[in-house]
MARMIBA-719217 format. One line per field, with one value per residue (C-alpha): residue number from 0; residue in three letters; x, y, z. Coordinates in steps of 0.5 Angstrom, whole numbers, plus 500, padded with zeros to 3 digits. Last residue first. Layout:
REM residues N
i = c(NUM,...)
aa = c(ALA,...)
px = c(X,...)
py = c(Y,...)
pz = c(Z,...)
END
This chain:
REM residues 565
i = c(564,563,562,561,560,559,558,557,556,555,554,553,552,551,550,549,548,547,546,545,544,543,542,541,540,539,538,537,536,535,534,533,532,531,530,529,528,527,526,525,524,523,522,521,520,519,518,517,516,515,514,513,512,511,510,509,508,507,506,505,504,503,502,501,500,499,498,497,496,495,494,493,492,491,490,489,488,487,486,485,484,483,482,481,480,479,478,477,476,475,474,473,472,471,470,469,468,467,466,465,464,463,462,461,460,459,458,457,456,455,454,453,452,451,450,449,448,447,446,445,444,443,442,441,440,439,438,437,436,435,434,433,432,431,430,429,428,427,426,425,424,423,422,421,420,419,418,417,416,415,414,413,412,411,410,409,408,407,406,405,404,403,402,401,400,399,398,397,396,395,394,393,392,391,390,389,388,387,386,385,384,383,382,381,380,379,378,377,376,375,374,373,372,371,370,369,368,367,366,365,364,363,362,361,360,359,358,357,356,355,354,353,352,351,350,349,348,347,346,345,344,343,342,341,340,339,338,337,336,335,334,333,332,331,330,329,328,327,326,325,324,323,322,321,320,319,318,317,316,315,314,313,312,311,310,309,308,307,306,305,304,303,302,301,300,299,298,297,296,295,294,293,292,291,290,289,288,287,286,285,284,283,282,281,280,279,278,277,276,275,274,273,272,271,270,269,268,267,266,265,264,263,262,261,260,259,258,257,256,255,254,253,252,251,250,249,248,247,246,245,244,243,242,241,240,239,238,237,236,235,234,233,232,231,230,229,228,227,226,225,224,223,222,221,220,219,218,217,216,215,214,213,212,211,210,209,208,207,206,205,204,203,202,201,200,199,198,197,196,195,194,193,192,191,190,189,188,187,186,185,184,183,182,181,180,179,178,177,176,175,174,173,172,171,170,169,168,167,166,165,164,163,162,161,160,159,158,157,156,155,154,153,152,151,150,149,148,147,146,145,144,143,142,141,140,139,138,137,136,135,134,133,132,131,130,129,128,127,126,125,124,123,122,121,120,119,118,117,116,115,114,113,112,111,110,109,108,107,106,105,104,103,102,101,100,99,98,97,96,95,94,93,92,91,90,89,88,87,86,85,84,83,82,81,80,79,78,77,76,75,74,73,72,71,70,69,68,67,66,65,64,63,62,61,60,59,58,57,56,55,54,53,52,51,50,49,48,47,46,45,44,43,42,41,40,39,38,37,36,35,34,33,32,31,30,29,28,27,26,25,24,23,22,21,20,19,18,17,16,15,14,13,12,11,10,9,8,7,6,5,4,3,2,1,0)
aa = c(UNK,UNK,UNK,UNK,UNK,UNK,UNK,UNK,UNK,UNK,UNK,UNK,UNK,UNK,UNK,UNK,UNK,UNK,UNK,UNK,UNK,UNK,UNK,UNK,UNK,UNK,UNK,UNK,UNK,UNK,UNK,UNK,UNK,UNK,UNK,UNK,UNK,UNK,UNK,UNK,UNK,UNK,UNK,UNK,UNK,UNK,UNK,UNK,UNK,UNK,UNK,UNK,UNK,UNK,UNK,UNK,UNK,UNK,UNK,UNK,UNK,UNK,UNK,UNK,UNK,UNK,UNK,UNK,UNK,UNK,UNK,UNK,UNK,UNK,UNK,UNK,UNK,UNK,UNK,UNK,UNK,UNK,UNK,UNK,UNK,UNK,UNK,UNK,UNK,UNK,UNK,UNK,UNK,UNK,UNK,UNK,UNK,UNK,UNK,UNK,UNK,UNK,UNK,UNK,UNK,UNK,UNK,UNK,UNK,UNK,UNK,UNK,UNK,UNK,UNK,UNK,UNK,UNK,UNK,UNK,UNK,UNK,UNK,UNK,UNK,UNK,UNK,UNK,UNK,UNK,UNK,UNK,UNK,UNK,UNK,UNK,UNK,UNK,UNK,UNK,UNK,UNK,UNK,UNK,UNK,UNK,UNK,UNK,UNK,UNK,UNK,UNK,UNK,UNK,UNK,UNK,UNK,UNK,UNK,UNK,UNK,UNK,UNK,UNK,UNK,UNK,UNK,UNK,UNK,UNK,UNK,UNK,UNK,UNK,UNK,UNK,UNK,UNK,UNK,UNK,UNK,UNK,UNK,UNK,UNK,UNK,UNK,UNK,UNK,UNK,UNK,UNK,UNK,UNK,UNK,UNK,UNK,UNK,UNK,UNK,UNK,UNK,UNK,UNK,UNK,UNK,UNK,UNK,UNK,UNK,UNK,UNK,UNK,UNK,UNK,UNK,UNK,UNK,UNK,UNK,UNK,UNK,UNK,UNK,UNK,UNK,UNK,UNK,UNK,UNK,UNK,UNK,UNK,UNK,UNK,UNK,UNK,UNK,UNK,UNK,UNK,UNK,UNK,UNK,UNK,UNK,UNK,UNK,UNK,UNK,UNK,UNK,UNK,UNK,UNK,UNK,UNK,UNK,UNK,UNK,UNK,UNK,UNK,UNK,UNK,UNK,UNK,UNK,UNK,UNK,UNK,UNK,UNK,UNK,UNK,UNK,UNK,UNK,UNK,UNK,UNK,UNK,UNK,UNK,UNK,UNK,UNK,UNK,UNK,UNK,UNK,UNK,UNK,UNK,UNK,UNK,UNK,UNK,UNK,UNK,UNK,UNK,UNK,UNK,UNK,UNK,UNK,UNK,UNK,UNK,UNK,UNK,UNK,UNK,UNK,UNK,UNK,UNK,UNK,UNK,UNK,UNK,UNK,UNK,UNK,UNK,UNK,UNK,UNK,UNK,UNK,UNK,UNK,UNK,UNK,UNK,UNK,UNK,UNK,UNK,UNK,UNK,UNK,UNK,UNK,UNK,UNK,UNK,UNK,UNK,UNK,UNK,UNK,UNK,UNK,UNK,UNK,UNK,UNK,UNK,UNK,UNK,UNK,UNK,UNK,UNK,UNK,UNK,UNK,UNK,UNK,UNK,UNK,UNK,UNK,UNK,UNK,UNK,UNK,UNK,UNK,UNK,UNK,UNK,UNK,UNK,UNK,UNK,UNK,UNK,UNK,UNK,UNK,UNK,UNK,UNK,UNK,UNK,UNK,UNK,UNK,UNK,UNK,UNK,UNK,UNK,UNK,UNK,UNK,UNK,UNK,UNK,UNK,UNK,UNK,UNK,UNK,UNK,UNK,UNK,UNK,UNK,UNK,UNK,UNK,UNK,UNK,UNK,UNK,UNK,UNK,UNK,UNK,UNK,UNK,UNK,UNK,UNK,UNK,UNK,UNK,UNK,UNK,UNK,UNK,UNK,UNK,UNK,UNK,UNK,UNK,UNK,UNK,UNK,UNK,UNK,UNK,UNK,UNK,UNK,UNK,UNK,UNK,UNK,UNK,UNK,UNK,UNK,UNK,UNK,UNK,UNK,UNK,UNK,UNK,UNK,UNK,UNK,UNK,UNK,UNK,UNK,UNK,UNK,UNK,UNK,UNK,UNK,UNK,UNK,UNK,UNK,UNK,UNK,UNK,UNK,UNK,UNK,UNK,UNK,UNK,UNK,UNK,UNK,UNK,UNK,UNK,UNK,UNK,UNK,UNK,UNK,UNK,UNK,UNK,UNK,UNK,UNK,UNK,UNK,UNK,UNK,UNK,UNK,UNK,UNK,UNK,UNK,UNK,UNK,UNK,UNK,UNK,UNK,UNK,UNK,UNK,UNK,UNK,UNK,UNK,UNK,UNK,UNK,UNK,UNK,UNK,UNK,UNK,UNK,UNK,UNK,UNK,UNK,UNK,UNK,UNK,UNK,UNK,UNK,UNK,UNK,UNK,UNK,UNK)
px = c(686,691,693,700,705,711,717,721,725,723,727,724,717,720,723,717,714,707,706,700,704,707,710,707,707,702,695,691,696,696,702,703,709,710,707,707,710,715,708,707,701,694,690,696,694,687,690,695,690,685,690,692,685,681,676,677,674,676,684,691,696,703,706,712,716,722,729,735,730,732,735,729,731,726,723,718,710,705,698,691,684,683,677,675,682,684,689,692,694,696,700,704,706,708,712,717,719,725,727,735,731,727,730,725,726,725,730,736,739,744,752,754,761,766,773,777,783,783,775,769,763,756,749,744,740,743,744,746,752,752,755,748,746,741,736,731,732,729,723,721,723,719,717,721,726,734,739,741,748,752,757,758,757,755,753,753,750,754,758,766,771,775,773,766,764,759,753,749,745,752,757,760,763,764,766,766,770,772,768,768,771,769,762,764,764,771,769,775,780,780,782,775,776,770,765,763,757,754,746,744,746,738,736,741,749,752,758,760,765,763,769,771,773,766,764,768,768,760,760,764,759,753,756,758,751,751,747,742,741,749,753,758,761,767,771,768,770,771,765,762,755,753,754,748,744,742,740,743,748,743,738,744,747,740,738,744,743,746,751,755,761,764,759,759,752,749,751,749,742,740,742,736,731,733,732,726,726,730,725,725,733,737,743,747,753,758,760,763,759,754,754,755,748,744,747,750,746,739,741,742,737,732,727,732,730,736,738,742,748,753,757,764,765,771,774,781,787,789,785,779,774,779,782,775,771,773,774,767,763,765,764,757,756,758,754,748,749,750,743,740,737,730,728,721,718,714,709,710,712,719,721,720,724,722,727,725,730,734,733,737,743,748,745,740,739,734,737,731,728,723,717,716,720,715,709,712,716,709,706,711,710,702,699,694,688,683,687,682,685,684,689,695,698,694,696,703,702,698,704,709,705,703,711,713,708,711,716,720,724,724,723,715,713,714,709,709,703,704,700,699,695,697,695,693,686,683,689,688,684,687,694,694,691,696,701,702,701,708,708,710,708,706,703,707,706,711,706,700,704,707,701,697,702,702,694,693,698,705,708,711,715,716,721,719,724,725,724,729,727,734,732,726,729,734,729,725,730,733,726,724,729,726,728,721,715,713,716,714,715,716,715,723,721,714,710,708,706,711,717,715,714,722,725,721,725,731,731,730,736,741,739,739,747,748,746,740,740,734,735,731,734,741,743,748,752,757,757,755,761,764,758,753,757,759,751,750,755,752,745,747,748,755,760,768,763,763,771,773,777,781,784,783,789,792,787,786,788,792,785,781,784,780,784,778,773)
py = c(534,537,536,533,537,536,538,533,536,530,524,520,521,519,512,511,510,508,502,504,501,507,508,512,519,520,524,529,529,529,528,524,524,519,513,508,502,504,503,496,496,495,498,504,505,508,513,515,515,520,524,525,528,526,532,532,525,520,521,521,520,520,517,517,513,515,514,515,514,522,526,523,522,520,513,511,510,510,512,511,511,512,514,506,506,499,502,504,497,495,501,500,492,494,500,495,497,494,496,499,505,506,503,503,498,500,494,496,500,505,507,502,502,495,495,491,495,497,499,495,498,498,497,493,488,482,477,471,468,460,459,459,466,466,472,469,461,463,466,461,456,459,454,458,462,460,456,462,465,464,458,464,467,475,479,486,489,493,499,501,501,494,491,489,481,477,476,477,483,487,484,487,480,478,472,470,465,470,477,481,488,494,498,504,511,510,514,515,511,503,498,493,493,494,489,485,480,479,477,471,472,472,477,482,484,490,492,499,499,505,509,509,515,515,522,524,517,518,525,523,517,520,526,521,517,509,506,501,495,495,499,496,500,495,496,500,499,506,508,511,514,520,524,521,525,530,526,527,522,517,518,518,512,509,512,509,502,499,494,496,491,493,495,499,496,501,507,504,501,509,511,505,508,515,512,509,507,501,498,490,492,486,487,480,477,474,467,469,463,466,473,471,467,473,480,480,473,475,482,483,478,482,478,480,486,491,493,488,492,487,485,483,480,481,486,484,488,487,485,480,485,487,480,476,481,478,471,471,474,469,464,466,467,460,457,461,459,451,450,452,459,459,467,467,471,477,479,486,484,487,483,482,479,473,469,463,459,453,449,442,442,442,436,436,429,431,430,427,430,426,430,433,439,441,442,447,450,451,453,459,460,461,456,457,452,458,464,470,477,484,489,489,496,496,489,492,497,491,487,491,493,486,484,489,488,482,478,480,474,478,471,471,479,481,476,469,466,459,457,450,449,454,452,459,462,461,464,471,476,473,473,480,480,476,482,485,477,475,471,464,460,453,450,454,453,458,462,462,464,470,472,472,476,482,482,482,488,486,490,483,482,475,470,463,458,451,444,440,440,443,449,450,451,455,460,460,461,466,470,469,474,480,483,484,477,474,467,462,455,451,443,441,434,432,435,431,436,432,435,442,441,437,443,448,444,444,451,452,448,451,458,457,454,460,465,468,476,481,488,489,484,481,475,470,471,466,460,455,459,452,448,452,455,448,447,453,451,444,447,451,445,440,445,445,444,452,452,459,461,468,468,475,475,482,485,483,488,483,478,484,482,477,475,471,477)
pz = c(457,454,447,447,442,444,439,435,429,424,422,427,424,417,420,423,415,415,410,404,399,396,404,409,412,418,417,421,427,434,438,444,449,455,451,456,456,462,465,464,458,458,463,463,455,456,461,456,451,456,457,450,449,444,443,435,435,429,431,427,432,433,439,443,447,451,451,455,461,464,459,454,447,442,441,436,435,430,430,425,426,434,437,439,443,440,436,442,445,437,437,443,441,434,437,441,448,451,458,460,462,456,450,443,439,431,429,426,431,430,432,437,438,438,441,437,438,430,431,430,427,429,428,432,430,433,428,432,429,427,420,417,421,426,427,422,423,430,428,423,429,434,439,445,440,440,443,446,445,451,448,442,436,435,429,430,424,419,419,417,421,421,414,413,414,409,412,406,409,411,418,423,426,434,437,444,448,452,452,446,447,450,449,447,448,452,459,463,467,464,468,468,461,457,456,450,449,456,456,457,449,446,452,450,450,451,457,460,465,469,472,479,483,487,485,479,476,476,474,468,466,467,462,458,457,459,453,456,459,461,465,471,477,479,485,490,497,498,496,502,501,505,498,495,500,495,490,483,482,485,479,474,476,476,469,466,468,474,476,482,486,491,495,502,506,511,506,500,504,506,499,496,501,499,491,492,485,487,490,492,493,494,497,494,498,494,494,487,484,488,485,478,479,482,480,473,471,473,473,466,464,468,472,477,478,478,485,486,489,489,497,497,505,505,501,499,499,494,487,488,484,479,478,478,473,466,468,472,467,462,467,469,461,460,466,463,456,459,463,456,455,451,449,450,444,446,440,437,431,431,437,444,450,454,458,458,463,465,458,458,453,459,462,468,472,478,485,489,495,500,502,510,510,503,506,511,505,502,508,508,501,502,498,493,492,490,488,489,489,493,491,497,498,505,506,506,512,517,516,517,524,525,524,529,535,536,532,525,521,514,511,510,510,504,502,497,494,491,486,482,476,471,464,463,461,468,470,468,472,479,475,476,483,485,484,491,494,491,485,485,478,477,470,465,458,456,451,455,461,457,454,460,463,458,458,465,466,468,473,477,470,470,469,467,470,467,471,474,481,482,477,480,487,485,482,487,493,490,489,497,499,495,489,485,484,479,478,473,473,466,465,464,467,467,473,479,484,489,485,486,494,494,490,496,501,497,496,502,505,500,501,508,508,502,508,509,511,514,513,509,504,504,500,500,507,508,513,507,502,499,499,497,492,489,489,485,479,479,479,473,469,468,471,468,461,459,459,458,453,451,459,463,468,465,461,453,448,444,444,441,434,433,427,425,425)
END
């Protein structure tokens, strides 16, 4: 590792190191972009655009309102929305006010939301009204005292009959909720316009984001990402991608696709902060599952940079209207969040003329650690080379480096690595080596040119369309069903999502069905965590101390045996 053999294989123009001290905070980086690109479009959503200047003004107004709440420096403020225009406004405002942003999946169940709010200690939240009913169910058991409720139409600028039609349609999709004292997004801005804003004194060591991730315990933990972590990651990504994105002939405007949800760390940095650093225009997609609408947007807005997961690439390729999109401006299709499958990568290259540049990282690393060269022409089957200022080591269980080509745990050290898990020093100690390397839990090998190939996962984590699912969490929920005696969860290959959740059950009741269990799970788990396959057994393989052996289940030939309802 110390030879850093990968540096000899860097693309032209990419430095070995970046300078994280270039910006004192994410706020300093954003404010530089606001000033430099003031008249350029920053974000587009549902046909409405806001400029960098408008984002600057609105986020400063919202920051003034947040400061008026009397929260302590570093207080946690949650954001629970899909990709709508209010999202970048809220994120910039939270950081500019001197607080910490807690990003939350809006599809979380009450149980999942309550844990994240309680664990983070969030005192305020911005939530889209479509998901406010979930907050209603748990807010009384959290520290949240201040609520802003946004609506889809807040910033769309629609007038007259059209806005009434949109509001009527959206209201039909909004379950009833009760949040006494909550302010609407627009009323919050109106109040903020009358308040003074005091620029916060933010240091590189202040916490910018609590990015929640699971663990083998099944308890979601907050990866503590400091301002310097995010600044470093953005500068690393910019150093790697700028030569490709800015090559002649220049593309103006530089449009980035924001289909991945901004609560996911890949989208937060690759689509959000990096886009603003580049002065790009980010095309926000509130519902990336609506492929026909996404294709219409892509046909209207020719993107230059397209970060996505394997399942999204596949869904686009397999839609009959894919051919309506012009890819003449595409400079970088970046795959992350899950492994890019060879058939998908090869089909994408044939269809667009551009390869998928696969990257690798984790929530704990902001997230990028390695990435393929932007000038590759074909699928490599690797996760590429370490980013600038990043050390990668392949180690055994004693933290000893393995020889080239031999398997071990992928360990990483760099300025993008988290400060630790929020208020969990014991969990932090488990993943950090004495010499400052983060143990990823993934098993890989380093090739002679410094590229990394993942060969297995050390953890039992399941990766569904780029989202982590942890067996202990799903098992804990299923075990609450009165008819379940024992259960175990593993991941199985799935052509659409990469992996799917499979549940093995020993039931007390012979009449219990798979459909009943799925219905039970849906009330307690986000959809991608709900078991896709269910197999009933009379017993489960166990160790001599009674521990259920997931590995033994994974090693069996997998044939779905769902018991029909």
